[in-house]
C-alpha positions as CSV (number, residue, x, y, z in Angstrom):
1,M,2.2,21.6,5.8
2,A,0.0,18.6,5.0
3,N,1.0,15.2,6.2
4,K,2.0,12.8,3.4
5,M,1.5,9.1,3.1
6,L,3.3,7.0,0.5
7,L,1.9,3.6,-0.4
8,I,4.2,1.1,-2.3
9,F,2.5,-2.0,-3.7
10,A,2.8,-4.5,-6.4
11,H,-0.6,-4.5,-8.3
12,P,-3.7,-2.5,-9.0
13,D,-6.2,-3.5,-6.3
14,D,-3.7,-4.1,-3.6
15,E,-4.5,-0.7,-2.1
16,S,-8.3,-1.2,-2.1
17,F,-8.4,-4.7,-0.7
18,A,-5.6,-4.3,1.8
19,L,-6.2,-0.8,3.3
20,G,-8.9,1.1,1.4
21,G,-10.5,2.3,4.6
22,T,-7.3,3.7,6.0
23,I,-6.5,5.5,2.8
24,A,-10.0,7.1,2.7
25,K,-9.8,8.1,6.3
26,Y,-6.5,9.9,6.1
27,A,-7.3,11.4,2.7
28,E,-10.5,12.9,4.1
29,Q,-8.4,14.4,7.0
30,G,-6.2,16.2,4.5
31,V,-3.3,13.8,4.2
32,Q,-1.7,13.8,0.7
33,V,-1.7,10.1,-0.4
34,T,0.6,8.9,-3.2
35,L,0.5,5.3,-4.5
36,V,3.4,3.6,-6.2
37,V,2.4,0.4,-8.0
38,A,5.1,-1.9,-9.5
39,T,3.0,-3.5,-12.2
40,R,-0.3,-3.1,-14.1
41,G,-1.4,-6.6,-13.1
42,E,-1.4,-7.8,-16.7
43,A,-0.9,-11.5,-15.8
44,G,-4.1,-11.7,-13.7
45,R,-7.6,-12.8,-14.6
46,A,-9.7,-10.8,-16.9
47,A,-13.1,-12.1,-15.7
48,G,-14.4,-12.0,-19.3
49,I,-14.3,-8.2,-19.3
50,C,-11.4,-7.8,-21.8
51,K,-8.9,-9.8,-23.9
52,P,-5.9,-11.0,-22.0
53,E,-3.6,-8.6,-23.9
54,E,-5.8,-5.7,-22.9
55,L,-5.8,-6.6,-19.2
56,G,-2.9,-4.3,-18.1
57,L,-4.7,-1.2,-19.6
58,F,-8.0,-2.2,-18.1
59,R,-6.5,-2.6,-14.7
60,E,-4.6,0.7,-14.9
61,Q,-8.0,2.4,-15.5
62,E,-9.6,0.5,-12.7
63,L,-6.9,1.6,-10.3
64,L,-7.3,5.3,-11.3
65,K,-11.0,5.1,-10.7
66,A,-10.5,3.4,-7.3
67,A,-7.8,6.0,-6.4
68,K,-10.3,8.8,-7.1
69,V,-12.9,7.1,-4.8
70,L,-10.3,6.8,-2.0
71,G,-8.8,10.2,-2.4
72,I,-5.4,9.2,-3.6
73,K,-3.6,12.3,-5.0
74,E,-1.2,10.6,-7.4
75,V,-0.6,7.1,-8.8
76,I,2.9,6.2,-10.1
77,F,3.4,3.1,-12.2
78,L,6.9,1.7,-12.1
79,G,6.3,-0.3,-15.3
80,Y,7.4,-3.8,-14.3
81,R,5.5,-6.9,-15.5
82,D,3.1,-8.7,-13.3
83,K,4.6,-11.8,-11.6
84,E,8.1,-10.6,-12.5
85,V,8.8,-8.1,-9.8
86,P,11.3,-10.4,-8.0
87,I,13.5,-10.4,-11.2
88,A,13.3,-6.7,-11.7
89,P,16.8,-5.1,-12.0
90,P,17.4,-4.4,-8.3
91,L,19.4,-1.2,-8.6
92,E,16.9,0.2,-11.1
93,I,13.8,-0.4,-9.1
94,V,15.5,0.8,-5.8
95,E,16.6,3.9,-7.6
96,K,13.1,4.6,-8.8
97,L,11.8,4.2,-5.2
98,V,14.5,6.3,-3.7
99,R,13.7,9.1,-6.1
100,V,10.0,9.0,-5.1
101,I,10.7,8.9,-1.4
102,R,13.1,11.8,-1.6
103,K,10.8,13.8,-3.8
104,I,7.6,13.3,-1.7
105,R,9.3,13.1,1.7
106,P,6.4,11.3,3.4
107,Q,5.9,10.9,7.1
108,V,4.5,7.4,6.6
109,V,5.3,4.7,4.1
110,I,3.0,1.6,3.9
111,T,3.8,-1.6,2.0
112,F,3.5,-5.4,2.5
113,G,5.3,-7.3,5.2
114,A,7.9,-9.9,4.5
115,D,5.3,-12.6,3.9
116,G,3.6,-10.4,1.2
117,S,0.2,-10.8,3.1
118,S,-1.0,-13.4,0.6
119,G,2.4,-15.0,-0.1
120,H,2.4,-13.6,-3.6
121,R,6.0,-13.4,-4.9
122,D,5.5,-9.8,-6.2
123,H,4.2,-8.7,-2.8
124,K,7.2,-10.2,-1.0
125,A,9.6,-8.6,-3.6
126,I,8.2,-5.1,-3.2
127,H,8.6,-5.4,0.5
128,Y,12.3,-6.0,0.2
129,F,12.8,-3.4,-2.5
130,T,11.0,-0.8,-0.4
131,K,13.1,-1.5,2.6
132,A,16.3,-1.2,0.6
133,A,15.1,2.1,-0.9
134,I,14.2,3.5,2.6
135,Q,17.7,2.6,3.9
136,L,19.4,4.2,0.8
137,A,17.2,7.3,0.8
138,K,18.6,8.6,4.0
139,E,22.3,8.2,3.0
140,P,24.2,11.1,1.4
141,L,24.6,9.2,-1.8
142,E,23.6,10.0,-5.4
143,P,22.5,13.6,-4.9
144,K,21.0,13.6,-8.4
145,W,18.3,11.3,-7.0
146,G,17.2,14.1,-4.6
147,D,18.2,15.3,-1.1
148,P,18.7,12.6,1.5
149,Y,15.6,11.8,3.6
150,T,15.1,9.8,6.8
151,L,11.7,8.2,7.0
152,P,9.7,8.8,10.2
153,R,7.5,5.7,10.1
154,L,7.4,2.5,8.0
155,C,4.4,0.2,8.4
156,Y,3.4,-3.1,7.0
157,V,-0.3,-3.8,6.3
158,Q,-1.5,-7.1,7.7
159,A,-4.4,-9.2,6.5
160,G,-6.5,-9.4,9.6
161,W,-8.7,-12.3,8.4
162,R,-5.6,-14.5,8.1
163,L,-4.3,-13.8,11.7
164,S,-5.2,-15.3,15.0
165,N,-6.8,-13.2,17.7
166,D,-3.5,-13.2,19.6
167,A,-1.6,-12.0,16.6
168,L,-4.2,-9.2,16.0
169,Q,-3.6,-8.0,19.6
170,E,0.1,-7.7,18.8
171,M,-0.5,-5.3,15.9
172,D,1.1,-1.8,16.4
173,Y,-1.6,0.1,14.7
174,I,-5.3,-0.9,14.6
175,I,-7.1,1.8,12.5
176,P,-10.9,2.1,12.9
177,I,-12.4,2.4,9.4
178,K,-16.2,1.8,9.9
179,Q,-16.9,5.4,8.9
180,W,-15.1,4.8,5.5
181,A,-16.3,1.2,4.9
182,E,-18.6,2.3,2.0
183,Q,-15.7,4.0,0.2
184,K,-13.6,0.9,0.7
185,K,-16.4,-1.3,-0.8
186,K,-16.8,1.1,-3.8
187,A,-13.1,1.2,-4.5
188,I,-13.0,-2.6,-4.5
189,T,-15.9,-2.8,-6.9
190,E,-14.0,-0.4,-9.3
191,H,-11.6,-3.3,-9.8
192,Q,-14.1,-5.2,-12.0
193,T,-11.6,-7.6,-13.4
194,Q,-10.9,-8.9,-9.9
195,L,-14.3,-10.6,-9.7
196,F,-12.7,-13.8,-8.2
197,S,-11.2,-11.8,-5.3
198,Q,-14.4,-9.9,-4.7
199,Q,-16.3,-13.2,-4.5
200,K,-13.8,-14.6,-2.1
201,F,-14.4,-11.7,0.2
202,E,-18.2,-11.9,-0.2
203,A,-18.0,-15.6,0.9
204,M,-16.0,-14.7,4.0
205,D,-17.3,-15.7,7.4
206,E,-19.7,-12.9,8.6
207,R,-17.6,-12.2,11.7
208,L,-14.4,-11.8,9.6
209,K,-16.2,-9.7,7.1
210,Q,-17.5,-7.3,9.8
211,D,-14.0,-6.9,11.1
212,Y,-12.6,-6.4,7.6
213,F,-14.9,-3.4,7.1
214,S,-14.3,-2.1,10.7
215,R,-10.6,-2.2,11.3
216,E,-7.3,-2.4,9.4
217,Y,-4.1,-3.7,10.9
218,F,-0.5,-2.5,10.6
219,Q,2.9,-3.6,12.0
220,C,5.5,-0.9,12.5
221,D,9.1,-1.5,11.5
222,A,11.0,-0.3,14.6
223,E,14.4,-0.6,12.9
224,L,13.6,1.5,9.8
225,S,11.2,4.0,11.5
226,F,12.8,7.1,13.1
227,F,9.6,7.4,15.2
228,P,8.1,3.9,15.7
229,G,4.8,3.8,17.6
230,R,1.6,2.1,18.5
231,G,-2.1,3.0,18.7
232,A,-5.1,4.0,16.6
233,D,-3.5,6.8,14.6
234,I,-0.7,6.0,12.2
235,F,0.4,9.7,12.2
236,A,0.5,10.1,16.0
237,E,3.4,12.1,17.3
238,L,4.9,12.7,13.9
239,E,4.5,16.4,14.3
240,R,7.9,16.2,16.1
241,M,9.5,15.4,12.8
242,D,11.1,18.5,11.3
243,S,9.6,18.8,7.8
């Protein structure tokens, strides 16, 4: 049975900028990757490509193109508004996430850490909603949401360019992605409305840019992971988990 990875993020483009290389790597290895995105990013910048009221639709299509580049099997939109994830009805959004987790039964879930990587309020909110859903998914409650499921491994993607060298050495998983850097770049360029973010990365210090396209960093949540771990393979030792 193929390994499964579930990504839970706030906006279209989070997946490509944050961990496009890791996604491409594992998808190529046969991992079934599903992406849940809370919003369509309709409150962002349009970069002159479309009218503001059309932005959500444009970003949805951009994400679907990027997902194809990276090898993501399925994209699920939760339907909340950009910049309003923190005020989403908590029981509603957690139920949606529990249903997805119980249906897919992934070995690995990846989302943002508590700081939301960039500090974005939607990023931070999806972190806490994801944790709540993982905790609830394993409990014998609400059988109509699916059979209970205990997640083997929860990881938080970290923005390497924002961290000190000491902090980087403390990361649980450092995934080499140089072989998949071109896919990551292509997926990023599919998000054409995110020109400002692309320019920001292009202006990055050359040393940081080289690292950005060579490695991606993850912290494992030891409390919510049945099999926490460290290393260069985020699926290592999960074959022990009874499917």
